[in-house]
N, C-alpha and C positions, 0 to 999 in steps of 0.2 A: 749695487752698481757694478756693471760688468767691468772687469779689469782688462779684458782683451776684446775691445769692440772691433767689429768688422769695419773696414774702411774702403772707400772707393779707390780704384787704382790711382797712383800718384800722377799729378798733372805735370807734364813735361813741356816747358815753354820752348818756343822756337828759338833759334840762335839770336835773332834780332831782339826778341824779348829778354833773353838772358843778358845781352849787352846793356839794354836799357835799365834793367833791374839792378844789375851789378854796379852800374854807375850811380844809381840813386840810393841803393840800399847795400852797403857793405855787409859782409858776413858778421852777424852779431856774436859777441862773446857769451860764454856761459854765465848767466846770472839770473836772479829772480826778477820778475816784473812787478810793477806797482798795480794798484787796484782800480776799480771802476766805481761808478755811482749807481745806486739803486733808485729807480724812479718812484717806487710806491710811496716813499716818505715825502717826496717833493710836493705832490698834490696836497697832502695833509698840512705840510709845514709852510708852504709859500703864503698861505693865508695869514700866518702869524707875522709875516715880515712885509708883505706888500699892502699898499693901500688899495691896489686894484690889480687886475691881470690884464694881459693884452686884450684888445677888443675881440668880440665874438666873430667879427668879420675876418679875422686872421685864421690861418690854418689851425685845425683842432690840435695838432701836435705841438704847436707853439705854446699853447696855454697849459698843456697837460704834461709835457715831458721836459725833463732837464735838457735833453738833447734835441730840442726843436731846432736842429742845426741846419743852416743853409748858407753855403759858401759859394761864391761865384766860381765858375769853372776855371781852374788855374791852367795856364799854359805850361807845359812841361813834357818831358820825355815819356812819362807814364800816364799822362791824361788820356782817357778814352774819349773818342769823339761822341759827344752828346749835345743835343739842343739845350741851350741854357734854360729853356722853359720846362725842361723835364719831359720832353716828348716821349722818351722811352719808358717813362714810369707808367705802370699799369694802373688804370683807374678802377674803382669798384665795379665788380662784375665782369671785368675783362678776362680774368682767369678764375673760373669757378672753384677750382681746387689746386691752387698754386703749390700746395704742400707736396704734390707729386712732381718734384723738381727734376729736371734733367741733370746728368752728370756735369760738373763744372767745366767750363771751357778754359782757354789759355789766356784769358784777358789779364792785364796787369793787376787788376783788383784781386782776381783769384790767386795769382802767384803771390802777391803780398800777403793776403789773408792766410794762405797756406804756410808761409814762412812765420807769420805771427803765431799761428797755431802750433807749429813745430816747436818754437821756443817755449810757448806756454805749457805744452805737454811735457817738456823736459824738466820743468821745475819739480822739486821734491814736494810730495803731498804733505801738508802739515798735520801733526797729530793734534786734533781739536776736540775738546771735551764739551759736552752739552751745557755745562754751567759757565762757559767762557763767552767772550764777546768779540765780534768783528769790529775793528777800529779803522776808521778812514779819516784822514785829515786832508782838507782841500781848500783851495781858493775858488770862490764862485761869484758870479754876478748874473742877474736876470733882468729883463726889462720890466718896468712898471709904468703905470700911467698916473699922471698927476690928478689930484682931487678935482681940478678944474676941467678934466676931460682932455687934457692936452695929449699929444702923440706920445706913445711909449718911449721911454728913455732907459738906457742901460744903467743899472745901479753901479756904484763904486765897488770893485772887487773886494771881498771880505773873507775872513777866515770862517771855516765851517768844520767842526769836529763831531763825529758821531760814533756811538757805540751801539751795536745791534746784537741781541741775544742769538747765540749760535743755533739753538733749537726753537726759538720764539717763546720760550716759557717764562722769560724774565723781562722786566722792563728795561728798555734801552734808554739812551740819553743823547740829547743833541745840545751842543753849545754853538751858538751863532748870534752875531750882532748883540753881544753882551747878555744874552738870555740863556738860561739853562732849562731845557724842556724835557721832562720825562716822556718816553715813547712807549705807550701801551703798558699793560700790566699795572697792578696795584702793589704798594709796599706798606708794611706796618710801621709803627712809630720808630722801630729800630732800623728801618731801611731794608728789612728782609722782604722778599716777595711773599705776598699773601698766598699765592699758589705757585707751586713749582711745576705745573703742567700747563699746556697751552689753552686750557679752558678760559674763555673770556678774551683771549687775544685773537686777532684775525688769523685764520688758517693760511699757511703759506701757499702762494700761487705763483704763476708766471709773473704777475704784476706786483707781487708782494712776497719775494722770496726770503728764506733764511738760508744759512750755510747748509743746514741739513737737507733742505729742499733742493738746493743746487746739486748737492751730492747725489741725490736720487734720480737726476735727469739722465736720459739715454746718452751714451757717449758715441753712438753712431750718428754722423751729421744728418743723413737722410731721415732717419727715424726721429731725431730731435726736431728737425725743421717741420716735418709733418705734424708733430705734436703741437708746435707753435702755431701753424696755420689752422689746425683743427680747433684749438682752444681760443683763438682770437677771431674766429670767423664772425663777420658781421660787425666788428669793432673798428674804430678808427677810420682813416681816410681811404682805405683799400687794403687788400690782403698782403700785397708785397711791402708797402710802406709800414703797415702795422707789424709785420714780421721783423723787419729791419729795426724798428724802434724798440720792439719787445726784447730783441737780443741785446741791444744797447742797455736797456733797463736791467737785464739780468747780470750784466758785466760791470755795472757802475759802482754803486756804493755797497759793495760786498767783496768777499774774497771767494772766488770760484775755485773749486778743486781743479787741479791742472788738466785732467782729461776732459772735464766738462767744459772748461774754458776753451780748450782746443776744438772741441766739437761745436761750440757756439760760433767760433770764428769760421770754421769750415762750412757750417750751415749758412752763415751770412753770405759766403761766397757764391751760394746757389741762388740767391735772390736776384731777379732781373733788375738791371739799372744801377748796380753798385759799381762805382768808379774809384779812381785814385786821384787825389789832389797832391801835387808834389811839394807844396809849401803851405802849412797852416800853423797858426799861433794859438797857444793855450792861454789861460788867464794869468799864468805866471810869466808870460812873454817868451816861452820856449817854443822854438820852431821845430816842426816835424813833418812827416809825410802822413797823409790821412786817407782813410777809406770813407767814402761819402755816398750819399744818395739824395737826389733832388726830388722834391714833391711840392707842388703848388707854390712854386717860386722860392722855396727854401732848400738849402742843402744841409743835410745832417752829416757831420764829420766825427769820426773817431780818430784822434791824433796820436801818432806813435813816434818815439824817438827814431831818427833816421838810421842810427848805427846799432842800437841795442834792441829795437822793436819793442821797447817798454812803452806801455800805455801812458800817455801824458795827460790827456784831458779831451775836452770837446769844445766846439764853438758853433754858434748859429749866426749865419749872415744871410741877409736877403739877396737872392740872385736876380731879382727884378722888382720893379715898383709894384706895390699893392695898395689897397685902400687904407692899410694900417701901418705900412712901413715902406721905406725907400730902398732901392737897390744899394747894396753895400753896407746897409745898417746892421750892426751886430746886435742880436737880440738875446743871446745867452753865451756865456763863456765859463769854462771850468778848468781847473788844474788839480789833479790828484798828486799830493805831495808825499804822503805816508800812508801805509796800511799795515795791518798785522792783527794779532790775536792778543787779547788781554784777559786777565782773571776777573777784573771788576770794571763796571762802567765808571768812567772818569780816570782810569789808569791809562798810561801810554805803554805800548809794547816795548819789551826789552830789545827785541830784534824785529825789524820790519823789512819788507821788500818793496 
């Protein structure tokens, strides 16, 4: 991984934008940020906990992603003017190769994501061994449909703790809703991995990353965004929304190396239709400022602490009525509480960020 990535020229907001952003986002102190959720496990594990998923009539992202997030456009100093229907969102085929993105503009979302990226890049890179685990503790709730086919309802928020092998060679562990579920890999009677190499485990990808995979990603935002567009072409509801959701997937239930995390945020700033919501609430009730994108009546939000720019969590809220949900209905909500590195699955970190 390059340690001296090339970067586009810094974005310089106008005086009016500086005043707006300064009012909303005070200068953050030097501190480490908390973690994100990884999507790959959600598809596999929701089947363990749900009686059903949201109806097929709903947007594909709602059933597939943890951040099928849709929040009504918030009124505020940093809200960018967008049609609530997501009119600025590109539909499939509208941009054949959106990966060749123009340089970021001076929109509030770009300014905010650049600040988040700057803080992320300043964190010290942890020394992580292949035989260790990424640990993430969170509070989560997703929508599920009753056995009688009734409309989806949001579950009660509950605790979720997960341990993921740093290099993917060892079985991970999930503790949720009173269950303890091994994640990939086989162990012998003593609990030791049958194999200490990734054979038999899914190869890491953009949709199923390990820490080592994230560590290998390009740290130039333009190069990284092009890779994301290229490798997700033809998937999801459209190239721009798929790129935005994929970046959220890479930053959620994992610990991203600082320079990679910064590149992912700056790559997200280049996706058309990304806006700022000046007040959003995570599953723990914490208020923050959010980066968001509307698609098919839903708004996908990444929520950050207003002062520290620490990642707090995500929320999905319907921005308009659909055949499967009503405007204002929360369809998913999460809050990342702790993350770090442990020596064994089931342990908690001595020190976390």
